[in-house]
N, C-alpha and C positions, 0 to 999 in steps of 0.2 A: 692416937687419932686414927679413925678408920681409913682404909685405903681410898674409899670413894671421896672422902673429904679432902684428902691430899690431892687427888686428881682434880677436883673442882677448884681448889686453890691455885693449882698450877695453871689450869685453863684460864681462870680469871686473871691471873697475873700476866699470862701471855697475851690475852686480849687487851688488857690495860696498856702493856708495853707497846703492842702494835698500834693501838690508838694514839699513844703519845708520840710515837715515831711519825705516824701519818700527819698528826697536827704540827709537829716540828717541821716536816717537809713543806707543808702548806704555808706555814708562817714564814719560812725561809724564802719561798717563791714570792709571797706577798711583799716581803721587805725588799727583795731584789727589784721589784717594780716600783713600789711606793715609798720605800724607806730611804730615799735619796732625793736630792734636787734633780730636776730635769732642766738642764741648761742647753744652750745652743751647741750644735755639733760643729766643731771648728772646721770641718771639711766641707760643709754645705754653705751655700749662699742664701742669705735671707734678704728679701727685698724690704725697702722702707717706704713710708708714706711719701717721701720726697720722690722716689722713683716713679710714682704715679701722679704726682702733682696734687696730693691731697692736703686739705687743711687738717690740722691736728690740735686738739685741745684736751688737756688732762682732766680726768674725773677723779674725785676722791672716793675710794671704796676701801672698806676694811672688813676682814673676816676673822673672828675669834681674836681680836686685838692685833692682827697682823695686817700691815698695809699691803694692798694689792695694787699692781699697776693696772690702770684702766684709762682709756682715752676715747674721744669721739673723733671719728674721721668723716670728712665730708668733701664733696666736690664743689659745693655751692654754699652760700651762707646758710647756716643752720636753721634760721627762722623760715627759710623757704623750702626746707626739706619736708616732704609729705609725711614721712613716718620715721620711726626709729627702729633700726635692726639691732638687737642685742646678740652679738656673735659669740658663741661658745666653742672654744677650740678643742681639738682632739689631743691625744697623747703626744706630748712633745714639749718644746720650749715656749709654749704660749701662742698667742695669736699672730706673732711675727711670721709663723710658718704659713699663714693664710692671707698675706697682704694682697695677693692677686685677687682672691675672692672678695676681700673687704673693699678693694678698689672698684671691682665690678659692681658690687652692691651700692657703693656710693655714687657710681655713675648713673644708677637708676633713679637718683634723686632722694635717696635715703640718708639720714644721719646714722652712721654705724658706730655703735658703742661696743668696744671690745675690751677684754680683760685678760690677765694671766692668772690662772688658778694658783692657789697657794703652793709654794715650792717650785713653781714653774717660771721659766723665763725671767722677766724683770720684776716679778712679785717676790716679796720676802717669804720666809719660811724655810725651815731646814729640810723638809721633805714634802712630798705631794699627798701624803696621808692615805688616800684610798679613792675608790670610784665615786663615792657619794660626795666627796669633798668638792668636786667640780659643781655639783648642784648647789651646794652651800655658797660657793664663791660666786656663782651666777646669780644667786639671790641677792648677795651684797651688791653686785653690779647693777641689778635691776632697781634696787632701792636707790642707788646713786643716780640712776637715770630719772626715776620718778621724782627725786628731790632736786633735780637740776632745773634752774629757771628757764633755760632755753629749750628743754626737752620734755618737761613734765606733762604738757598738755597733748602730746602727740601719741597716736596709736603705736603700739610696740609689737613687733614680730620677733620671735626667738628663732635664731638660725644656728645650727650646730652641725659638726661633722664628727662621726665616730663616738669617742668619749663625750665630746661636746653635744652630739645629737642625743645621746642618753640623758645628759644634763638638761637639755632644752625640753625634752618630752616630760621628764620628771618634774621640771619646774612649773609646768602648767597647773599642777594642783597646789602650788605654793603661792603663785602670783597671778594677777589678772591680765595675762597677755592676750592680745587680739588674735594671734595666729602663731603657728610654729612650722618651721621647715627643718626636717631631720634628715641628714644625708648620711647614709650607711650607719644607722644606729644599731646598738645591741639592746637586748631586752633585759637580761638578768646578769648582774655583775659576776656572781660566782661561776656561772656557766661560761662567761667570757674568759675568766681566769683559767678555767679547766681547758677550754678549747685552745687557748694560747700556750698552755703548758704541755699539752698532749704531744706535740712533735718532739719534745725533749724527754718527758717522763714516760711516754706511751699512753694510749687512751685509757687503758685499764687503771693505771696508777692515778691519772688525772681524775677519773670517775670516783676512785676511792677517796681522793682528797677533796672532792666537791663539798661534802658536809662540813669539813673543816673550814673551807673558805666562806661558807655561809656563817659559821660561828664567828670567824674573825670579823666579818663585816658587821655582824650584830653587836659584838663587843665594842667595836670602834664607833659605830654610828647609831646603835639602837635599832628599832624596827625599820628605820629608813635605809639601813645599810644594804638590804636585799630588795629594795624597791624594784618593781617591774615597770619598765618604761611603757609597755603595752597597757597594763592596767591603769597607769597614771593618765595616759592620754585619753583613754576611753572614759575614765571617771571624770576628767575635767571637762570633756566635751569641746575643747578648744579646736578650731579648725586646723588640721594638720596635713602637710604634704610630706610624705615619707618616701625617699628615693633609695633604692638599693641596687647594687650591681650583681648580675648573675655570675660574674667571675670573681666575686669578693672572696679572697682567701683568708681575710682577717676576721670578719664577722660571718659565721656560718648561717645557712638559711634557716635552721631550726631555732636560731637565737636572735632573730631580728623582728621588730614590730612590723616591718614591711610585709611579712607573711603571716603575722599573728594578730595584728590589730584589725578587726572587722567592725567598723562602726560608721555611722552616718557622717561623722565629723572627720573621717580619715580618707585621704586620697593617697593610696599607695601605688608607686610606680616601680616596676622592676625593669632595669635596662639590662637585657640578657648579656650584652657584650662588654659591660663596664666592670671595672675592678673596684677596689675599696674607695678610691678617689673618684666617686661616681660622676663628678662634675668635670672631669678631665677629658681631653680628646684621646683618641686611640694612640696617637704618637706620644703624648705626655704620659699615658698609662704605661707604655713600653719603657720609657725613660725612667720612670719611678721604679719599675721592676729591675732595671739595670742598676739603679742606685743600691737597692737592697742586695742584689747579687754581688756588687762590688764590695760592700762591707763584709759579706760572708767570705769572699775570695781573697781580698787583700788584707793582710794581717798587720802590717807595720804602718805607722803614721806616714812615713816617707812614701810608701806605695800608694796610700790613699790620697795624699796631697798631690802626687803626680797625676793620678787618674782624674781627680776632680778639678785640677787646674784648667782643663780644657773642656769641661762638661758644660753642656748647654742648659743652664738652669731656667732660662726663659721658656724654652721649648718644654721643659719638664713640668711647668706650671700652666701650660696652655689649656684654656677652658673650652668646653663644648658649648658653643653659643646657643644651641637648641635647648640644652638642659638649663642654662642660666636664664634663658627667656621664659621657660616654664616656671622657674622659681619666681621670676619677676611678676609674671601674670598671676600666680597664686597670691603673692603678697599684696598686689594691687587690688585683688578681688576681695580681700578681707580687711 
């Protein structure tokens, strides 16, 4: 065999091995995030409907044969509620992490239907599958709302935060919602994975893994796996309020529909001093940052338990009235 052929074979084998290693790294990172259940953190306090005096009624929702936990929350009799808000939760143990926001929306006179995505919180499922799974579970919850005798005739607004905001925006091309409120949404799933991995792997390695994350999403969900939230909301034409914090360190500015979606149906607002929980007050934002710092600093369960035993979780979920009123005005206007 000529020397040049041997060299080409060695180069090809090296490239193939490098590609396999990159794919393996990308798959490992994907499974670290989505290859497990996302349950409640034992050190954090989660508020309940009872803490806010809400009425609660279970909804029946199923995705891919897996029962999902879904419920309707209201402050008044459901028949008197003006609209239905379908709340899509962010990364974490389901909608229980958003009971303060759900209670505020219910206080505006809406019936709030909320669900836990597969593998999250009180829903069944051995893992959370991937980014687009939340869109699929939100679809199941929407079908449950439209089929519910007390809710089916009411206008529906989709409201979501972070992962849930991505789900809400993508959902607008799947269902006939009347409006959508997306708080701190990301645009592209693979880019979100790369940005999240970069502090650990370095930006260069995250960029190298980006095509692999695209491939993983495609293999798992087909062409929907890499859906762009920006393209979805512009294609649907659904009236959208997109809010983003200028200090958001989770979703970067080049990967949010707040800076990418330019359409007549989109009202994008950037709050320059807000973080990822764009609906929080400055005090709450600081306390959330303290929580994240505590988990990084305190390594043992005993240390964390001692720290959080006196933590002010009410203050950490304090909402910015001005932002919530803007959300209310937008929903009422559509």
